[in-house]
DRENTOR-94192 format. One record per residue (C-alpha): y, z, x; residue in three letters. Coordinates in pm, whole numbers, padded with zeros to 5 digits, always signed. Layout:
% residues N
YZXALA
...
//
This chain:
% residues 497
-04670+06911-02449MET
-04467+06966-02143SER
-04349+06772-01829ALA
-04249+06850-01524THR
-04102+06715-01180THR
-04377+06955-00993ASP
-04627+06732-00854PRO
-04836+07018-00737SER
-04968+07028-01080VAL
-05345+07166-01022GLY
-05500+06918-01304THR
-05394+06620-01082ARG
-05755+06609-00847LYS
-05950+06460-01074LYS
-06059+06142-00863LEU
-06350+06068-00679GLY
-06455+05783-00421VAL
-06597+05575-00720ALA
-06286+05634-00982SER
-06099+05457-00718ILE
-06319+05186-00593THR
-06288+05115-00983VAL
-05916+05104-00994MET
-05898+04876-00679ILE
-06146+04654-00795ILE
-05971+04627-01169ALA
-05657+04545-00984ALA
-05813+04251-00783SER
-05955+04105-01177ALA
-06275+03991-01031PRO
-06392+03727-01292LEU
-06001+03608-01335THR
-06017+03602-00960VAL
-06356+03325-01007ILE
-06280+03169-01332ALA
-05922+03096-01217GLY
-05856+03167-00871GLY
-06120+03030-00712ALA
-06166+02706-00926THR
-05777+02653-00880THR
-05800+02702-00468ALA
-06122+02459-00455PHE
-05869+02205-00688SER
-05583+02248-00491VAL
-05619+02264-00105THR
-05933+02026-00170GLY
-06144+02142+00042SER
-06501+02321+00024ASP
-06414+02608+00281ALA
-06296+02883+00003VAL
-06635+03076-00008PRO
-06644+03158+00386ILE
-06233+03192+00346GLY
-06263+03478+00113TYR
-06572+03628+00402VAL
-06268+03576+00650VAL
-05997+03753+00436LEU
-06248+04035+00366ALA
-06304+04085+00733LEU
-05923+04052+00821ALA
-05883+04321+00589LEU
-06151+04587+00662ALA
-05971+04536+00961ILE
-05639+04650+00855PHE
-05791+04934+00681ALA
-05973+05111+00997VAL
-05605+05182+01096GLY
-05469+05246+00730TYR
-05726+05500+00629ALA
-05762+05660+00992ALA
-05365+05740+00869MET
-05452+05818+00553SER
-05637+06125+00660ARG
-05305+06277+00744PHE
-05067+06103+00521VAL
-05148+06216+00135THR
-04844+06051-00085ASN
-04828+05880-00418ALA
-04591+05654-00239GLY
-04859+05534+00049ALA
-04680+05226+00172PHE
-04343+05399+00192TYR
-04486+05724+00297ALA
-04690+05545+00570TYR
-04368+05315+00722ALA
-04117+05645+00659ALA
-04370+05894+00894GLN
-04460+05540+01137GLY
-04148+05374+01167LEU
-03855+05575+01031GLY
-03707+05705+00694ARG
-03493+05398+00695PRO
-03798+05127+00717PHE
-03959+05355+00423GLY
-03733+05280+00214VAL
-03732+04934+00293GLY
-04060+04902+00236ALA
-04067+05127-00074SER
-03825+04849-00224LEU
-04063+04580-00134ILE
-04332+04784-00285ALA
-04144+04827-00655LEU
-04075+04482-00663VAL
-04385+04315-00565ALA
-04605+04540-00753TYR
-04404+04473-01041ASN
-04400+04080-00991CYS
-04795+04138-00996MET
-04810+04361-01315GLN
-04557+04145-01477VAL
-04666+03824-01398GLY
-05037+03867-01525ILE
-04864+03929-01866TYR
-04811+03583-01869GLY
-05138+03456-01870MET
-05298+03766-02057PHE
-05059+03654-02366GLY
-05121+03237-02285PHE
-05515+03378-02316GLN
-05515+03564-02638VAL
-05253+03335-02811SER
-05474+03020-02706MET
-05801+03224-02870LEU
-05653+03352-03142LEU
-05564+02991-03241THR
-05915+02862-03181GLU
-06128+03129-03320LYS
-05882+03263-03624LEU
-05638+02921-03703GLY
-05332+03195-03635TRP
-05051+03025-03451ASP
-04895+03317-03259VAL
-04674+03310-02993PRO
-04759+03417-02667TRP
-04536+03682-02627TRP
-04630+03903-02917VAL
-05007+04029-02787PRO
-04841+04081-02496VAL
-04581+04329-02655LEU
-04881+04446-02805VAL
-05054+04529-02470CYS
-04758+04629-02298ILE
-04722+04920-02591ALA
-05119+04976-02491ILE
-05090+04975-02115VAL
-04832+05243-02188GLY
-05027+05506-02347VAL
-05309+05462-02103MET
-05014+05518-01874GLY
-04894+05851-01922VAL
-05242+05985-02015ASN
-05520+06129-01793ARG
-05555+05870-01489VAL
-05922+05926-01474ASP
-05925+05822-01838LEU
-05795+05502-01723SER
-06090+05480-01456ALA
-06326+05525-01706LYS
-06175+05251-01924VAL
-06157+05009-01658LEU
-06486+05089-01521GLY
-06674+04959-01797VAL
-06464+04683-01733ILE
-06549+04579-01434VAL
-06919+04637-01488LEU
-06901+04387-01750LEU
-06685+04138-01573GLU
-06962+04138-01253PHE
-07239+04152-01486ALA
-07105+03791-01652VAL
-07017+03597-01311VAL
-07378+03777-01176LEU
-07533+03555-01439ILE
-07323+03294-01399PHE
-07423+03324-01017ASP
-07818+03305-01133ILE
-07795+03007-01321THR
-07603+02838-01074ALA
-07822+02878-00780PHE
-08130+02766-00977ALA
-07944+02456-01121ASN
-07716+02303-00830PRO
-07548+01981-00912ALA
-07608+01796-00625GLU
-07914+02025-00435GLY
-07876+02297-00238PHE
-07609+02362+00008THR
-07507+02601+00239ALA
-07190+02436+00382GLN
-06914+02628+00176PRO
-07029+02928+00296ILE
-07104+02830+00728SER
-06806+02923+00930PRO
-06824+02511+01060ALA
-06610+02492+00699ALA
-06357+02692+00860LEU
-06264+02402+01063PHE
-06243+02165+00800THR
-05899+02032+00695PRO
-05665+02232+00479GLY
-05825+02601+00559ILE
-05510+02701+00568GLY
-05416+02707+00208ALA
-05750+02797+00156VAL
-05628+03129+00331LEU
-05334+03120+00130VAL
-05492+03133-00198PHE
-05776+03359-00123GLY
-05515+03634-00017ILE
-05456+03692-00398ALA
-05749+03792-00462ALA
-05778+04098-00285PHE
-05361+04218-00395MET
-05447+04573-00515GLY
-05749+04628-00269PHE
-05487+04841-00036GLU
-05404+05071-00363SER
-05609+05341-00286GLY
-05398+05586-00068ALA
-05150+05590-00418ILE
-05424+05806-00575TYR
-05411+06024-00292GLY
-05226+06299-00470GLU
-05505+06273-00777GLU
-05818+06255-00528ALA
-06051+06560-00519LYS
-06068+06532-00134ASP
-05814+06226-00014PRO
-05894+06261+00335LYS
-06208+06125+00240ARG
-06176+06003-00050THR
-05893+05719+00018VAL
-06078+05541+00324ALA
-06361+05519+00165ARG
-06296+05385-00180ALA
-06062+05146+00035THR
-06378+05023+00247PHE
-06618+05016-00053SER
-06373+04806-00269ALA
-06309+04547+00007VAL
-06682+04493+00076LEU
-06780+04466-00267ILE
-06473+04241-00388ILE
-06542+03995-00022GLY
-06878+03972-00071ALA
-06866+03901-00479PHE
-06605+03671-00425TYR
-06750+03485-00116ALA
-07114+03490-00361LEU
-06970+03347-00682SER
-06744+03088-00525SER
-07033+02932-00350TRP
-07259+02913-00698ALA
-06884+02761-00800LEU
-06951+02507-00568ALA
-07322+02457-00579LEU
-07278+02434-01010ALA
-06995+02201-00945ILE
-07085+01992-00683GLY
-06863+01999-00352THR
-06699+01656-00422GLU
-06638+01755-00802LYS
-06481+02053-00780ILE
-06249+02003-00475THR
-06105+01723-00744GLY
-06326+01417-00655GLY
-06361+01194-01009GLY
-06202+01439-01253ILE
-05879+01419-01424THR
-05598+01782-01389PRO
-05672+01888-01693ASP
-06041+01906-01630GLU
-05991+02123-01263ALA
-05942+02477-01252GLY
-06117+02731-01512PRO
-06209+02441-01736PRO
-06509+02368-01434LEU
-06603+02713-01506PHE
-06643+02739-01880PHE
-06784+02391-01943ASP
-07072+02483-01687PHE
-07167+02806-01924ILE
-07103+02628-02234ALA
-07377+02354-02115GLN
-07630+02587-01913ARG
-07570+02945-02062ILE
-07469+02841-02445GLY
-07134+02867-02639VAL
-07209+03203-02720LEU
-07186+03319-02359PHE
-06897+03136-02344VAL
-06707+03313-02607ASP
-06801+03663-02442ILE
-06675+03541-02117THR
-06357+03453-02282SER
-06295+03789-02392LEU
-06387+03911-02057LEU
-06170+03691-01922PHE
-05897+03942-02163ILE
-06034+04213-02061THR
-06017+04121-01674SER
-05614+04076-01691LEU
-05632+04384-01892PHE
-05782+04597-01638ALA
-05563+04485-01363ALA
-05223+04542-01609LEU
-05323+04908-01607VAL
-05418+04917-01259ALA
-05065+04734-01140PHE
-04919+04931-01415HIS
-05027+05257-01240ASN
-04974+05180-00856ALA
-04581+05124-00988VAL
-04535+05466-01163ALA
-04659+05655-00880ARG
-04461+05475-00651TYR
-04123+05535-00900ILE
-04299+05839-00884PHE
-04255+05956-00557SER
-03935+05830-00428LEU
-03764+06013-00726ALA
-03929+06333-00635ARG
-03750+06266-00299GLU
-03423+06176-00487GLN
-03440+05810-00354VAL
-03454+05695-00719LEU
-03303+05996-01029PRO
-03489+06304-00994ARG
-03526+06303-01327GLN
-03816+05999-01303LEU
-04041+06186-01093SER
-04143+06404-01425ALA
-04529+06435-01449VAL
-04724+06551-01779ARG
-04760+06922-01731ASN
-05140+06935-01869ASP
-05298+06673-01607HIS
-05000+06547-01414GLY
-04934+06191-01479ALA
-04634+06053-01419PRO
-04488+05979-01765TRP
-04202+05910-01630ALA
-04242+05636-01450GLY
-04488+05492-01630SER
-04214+05445-01931LEU
-03972+05324-01640THR
-04239+05041-01561GLN
-04290+05021-01936THR
-03977+04946-02004VAL
-03887+04725-01740LEU
-04192+04470-01857ALA
-04098+04468-02229ALA
-03710+04344-02073VAL
-03852+04090-01823VAL
-04113+03932-02073ILE
-03815+03921-02393ALA
-03636+03732-02130LEU
-03906+03519-02077PHE
-03982+03424-02440ALA
-03647+03372-02476ILE
-03603+03126-02220ALA
-03915+02952-02328GLY
-03879+02944-02684ALA
-03845+02510-02749GLY
-03986+02449-02398SER
-04139+02114-02286GLU
-04434+02303-02153LEU
-04527+02424-02458GLY
-04800+02676-02467PRO
-04843+02659-02050LEU
-04466+02804-02018PHE
-04549+03137-01954PRO
-04857+03061-01708VAL
-04622+02772-01501VAL
-04375+03026-01497THR
-04414+03426-01559LEU
-04780+03406-01427PHE
-04746+03129-01126SER
-04413+03254-01038TRP
-04422+03660-01080LEU
-04831+03657-00926THR
-04697+03476-00569ASN
-04420+03652-00533THR
-04583+03956-00528GLY
-04889+03857-00324ALA
-04627+03769-00082LEU
-04452+04090-00059GLY
-04752+04276-00001LEU
-04874+04079+00235VAL
-04553+04169+00388LEU
-04606+04549+00296LEU
-04931+04508+00516MET
-04776+04366+00783VAL
-04550+04639+00826VAL
-04801+04984+00766VAL
-04979+04785+01072ALA
-04689+04844+01271VAL
-04627+05175+01152ALA
-05026+05275+01174VAL
-04912+05234+01570ILE
-04640+05354+01554GLY
-04768+05709+01378PHE
-05030+05717+01638PHE
-04828+05729+01916ARG
-04689+06018+02035ARG
-04992+06238+01935ASP
-05339+06033+01885ALA
-05432+06296+01674ARG
-05789+06280+01780GLY
-05813+05892+01634VAL
-05981+05657+01853GLY
-05820+05381+02025ILE
-05979+05177+01805GLY
-05863+05262+01509SER
-05533+05372+01617ARG
-05444+05047+01836LEU
-05690+04751+01852ILE
-05753+04732+01463ALA
-05386+04783+01365PRO
-05261+04494+01630LEU
-05530+04282+01513VAL
-05462+04295+01136SER
-05074+04265+01246VAL
-05179+03916+01393VAL
-05379+03800+01155VAL
-05158+03904+00841LEU
-04866+03761+00994LEU
-05012+03433+01007LEU
-05119+03461+00641VAL
-04777+03580+00555PHE
-04640+03255+00731VAL
-04870+03033+00621LEU
-04814+03162+00245ILE
-04432+03123+00282LEU
-04482+02760+00445ALA
-04676+02622+00149ASN
-04522+02824-00173PHE
-04461+02493-00327ASN
-04802+02466-00321VAL
-04865+02759-00445LEU
-04666+02715-00739LEU
-04808+02353-00805ASP
-04458+02157-00697GLN
-04464+01849-00569ALA
-04117+01909-00382GLU
-03944+02231-00317PRO
-03699+02366-00543ASP
-03428+02646-00531LEU
-03750+02873-00714THR
-03910+02799-00369THR
-03663+02989-00193PHE
-03532+03224-00457VAL
-03841+03357-00544LEU
-03956+03471-00169PRO
-03621+03621-00115ALA
-03672+03853-00412LEU
-03921+04051-00221VAL
-03773+04029+00174ILE
-03428+04104+00044VAL
-03467+04429-00082PRO
-03644+04539+00249GLY
-03325+04440+00422PHE
-03086+04630+00137ILE
-03377+04952+00165GLY
-03307+04974+00529VAL
-02970+04953+00543ALA
-02977+05250+00263TRP
-03179+05483+00443GLY
-02919+05468+00704VAL
-02694+05550+00411TRP
-02858+05854+00388LEU
-02941+05945+00651ARG
-02529+06014+00697ARG
-02453+06071+00376ALA
-02743+06314+00230LYS
-02907+06470+00529PRO
-03103+06699+00295ALA
-03269+06395+00071VAL
-03290+06234+00400TYR
-03524+06485+00520ALA
-03783+06474+00293ARG
-03813+06072+00295ILE
-04190+05985+00318GLY
-04262+06412+00324HIS
-04263+06480-00078GLY
-04570+06583-00083ALA
-04539+06824+00225GLU
-04189+06957+00027HIS
-04187+06907-00307PRO
-03832+06997-00444ILE
-03846+07305-00657GLU
-03755+07187-01042ALA
-03737+07279-01381PRO
-03968+07226-01686VAL
-03866+06968-01966THR
-03997+06905-02262THR
-04128+06608-02389ARG
//
């Protein structure tokens, strides 16, 4: 088996619209969003506007996708946001965006391991009586994800496709049952536009945006797409419309199943709020066996998201290393099918180190088995979501910059109006996330983490810009390739692996 740092390996072009759409949806983890994210959003915000909130966010992201898709026709790079920022705003901003992306995607990927470890550990305890520390199944999962990451990406897409279809099937069965058995009678209030003008809508949007994280990842697979000029755009629009409609419908079903007063926190204890509401309804209306099936699929939903975000990180590392912004050795890809094995291995090692640190820190914690959820999952996934929203703001501005001097035949709606609208909307969401970050972390009062965690994704952006300016002066040849590596690949020797 051999590997190369040449990204132009002919066997890389394997992904079609369906495959990339599946990878995008898998990162969003639909079952996890409905069972965990939506139920928690209802409980914490105390608002029944969660379904219409998903509709608004889907429309906002679809508007963002108009300019994003237009630029994807002219820029094909595994670094996606990095390359877009570099070509639209300048190379220093591209380096800044790349560091934000690396931190954000790693936070999302590693953070999800916290929920995965908790769910598997609890399942083994309940069903088999095994007392397994949360980090043990996580380390096993890291190894499996790592193996998939160094193999053919279309294999990952097929595995994730099966998981995503099963997730949709389970949630749709829940939806049908919920609409047939509403707790307080049928009501369209949660999906009504009037709900947007109720108190707490800002918090609803803050919680809701995390459900869509990963939708922007289509461009990351551009170099592996069969027809990148069309595939990326179609996959992005397909994914955002599918998951937007799915989340709105299913969260509406949740409100009907539980009752709007109860699901928003009325008359229930904190232990009963959130995911237990979803699983308790299934147990009562569909059966305990279906609860077990859903619990397993909840775990596989998390696994699918882990694979999708792992692939995203690996491709960012590959793109940056190809252009020597990172060490050149990290750009090595498999010679037979082009998987970026060096980037994949790097992400695997990083995830294992972070998990080991949290495992040591959590030993004997008063939080008990909830430690990885309260810390690892909550801290890192919210931090990652903040970073990705910031990146979308940067890319929306970059789209305007990219078409400013040469419209390239693209209409004003796609190259100016849509990006401008998305800048305003996404910047508002970013500010709302910052203002409500302690709420996302379930903190009664802000503490050190409220400020340190956002800094983890914001500060690297400034460092990256400064680094890009230094490269312009110190390494002009490297600087010239920033954001353009797919157009001008570096000659590189083949290495054996």
